[in-house]
N, C-alpha and C positions, 0 to 999 in steps of 0.2 A: 444254578439251583431253581424252580418255578415253587417260587411260593403262593398264597392268593393275592397280596401284593403284585406280584410278577402275572400273577394269572391276569388279572383286572387289570393291567393294564396293556393288556397282549388281548384280547379282546375289543377293548376301547381303541387298538390299533395304535394305542403311541410309543414312538420310538424311546428307546430307555437304552443304557450302559449298565452295566452291573460292575463290582467294582469289592472284592473282597477285600478284606485285612484278617489279623491274626485277632484272634481276642483277647483279653486277660479282666477275667470275670471279675477280680479287683480294681479297676481300674474301666468303669464303662460308658465314662462321660464323652459329649457328646463332639468337644473339642483336641481330646485323646487320638475320638474319628477321626477325624480333619486330617489331621497331620498324619493317618497313620493311609489315610488315600489320597492326599496329597492336595488338598484344595484349602481354600484361607476359611478358617469359623463363620466367617461372617457368610460363606453360602453354607454350608452347611447345617439344614435345621431339624430342630427337637423337637417331636411328639409330644407333648403334655396329656396328661389327663385333668380335669378342673373340674369341679362343683359349683354349680349356682343356686342362690340361698331360694330362687325364684323356678329358674328352668332345666334346672339339676346336668348331669351331666354332659359337657362337653370337650374336644381336643382342639388346643391352642400349640401351634405349629410356631417354634422360634431359630432364629439362628443360633449354629451353638456356643458363640461368646457372648450372651446375654441372657436376662431372665426375665420372664414372664411379668409383667405390669397386672397386678390384678383387679386392681379400682378400673383397668383402661381398656380389661375383659369383660369388668364385670357391666361395664358403659354400650357394650358390640353386644353382648349379650343379653340387656335388658335387666340383669340382675340386681340387687341391690349391693354384692357381695360375691366371690370367688376365690376358692381357692382349691391348691392342687391336691388334687385325692392322694389318700393316703395310699404309701407303695403298695399296700400289701391289697388293695382291691384294683390293681391295675390289670393285672392279668386276667380275673372274673368278668372286669369291664370291655377289655377291649377284644382277647382272647391272645393277645401278646406278654412276652413279660419283660421286664426292663433291658431297656439296650439292644432291642428292638420293638417295640410300639410304634403304627403306623397309623397314621388314620386313612390309607388304602385297603381295604376291607378288609375295615376291623368288624369284629363279631359282632356289632350291632352297630345302625347307622345314628352318631351322635352332630352335633351341630358340628364344624370344621371352619376354626378363625386364625388365617394364616398374617403372619408379621407382614404388615404391609412395604417390609423391605426387601423382599424375596422378585419384587420387581427387580431391583436394581444390576440380576444376575443375567447372562445368556445361557447359565445349567446351573442346578441349586443339586443336591443329596439328601437324601431322606435316606431313614430304616426300609429293608426290602422286606423286613419284621421277621427278623430273626437276625443274632449277634454275627455279627462279622460278613457282612451283606451290606450294602447302599446299594440304591439306585440314583443314578445322574438323569435328569430331565431337565425339559425349560417349565422355568416357573408356571407358566399359565398350561399347560398342560396337565401340569399336577394338581393346581388350581382346580382345573374344572374337572381334573380325578377324581376329586373328595368332593367337589360342589360345595367350595371355601368360598369364604369370607374373607376379605383382605383388611383388613386394619393396622392400626399403630399400640401392639398391643404388651412388645418389648423393652425392655429400659437395660443400660448399663448394668451389671452386675457390679454387687455393691461390699 
């Protein structure tokens, strides 16, 4: 399947593998996706849309088994405070629907902040820009493709 995210990686000459899975629209969480594609949840990264009080919209990429630490993200972005964008704003901002959001080839260029645990893996998984398909690639290639900034922006789910 050729999504905009895949086309971007092709243009950049990045090696990747696509892994498809069956989608249940009622269960779109990243931990379920990790189980379906046979990877540990900590190596499957979800892309969240956040908004800072000073610098506006940014994308936060965190492991499936973690949640975004909004205070840590604010420190990295230079904001006093950040919060997740309401779900109804995600598609208009990114061009992607819930369960298919990726920082690759987003509708607009937003700052991307990637949790530094990405460096622990030889291969990570991110959405291909549609539900039902994940891209497996090297973390360094992903961070370069999204022009991302690394930082400790996740915490254990509460």
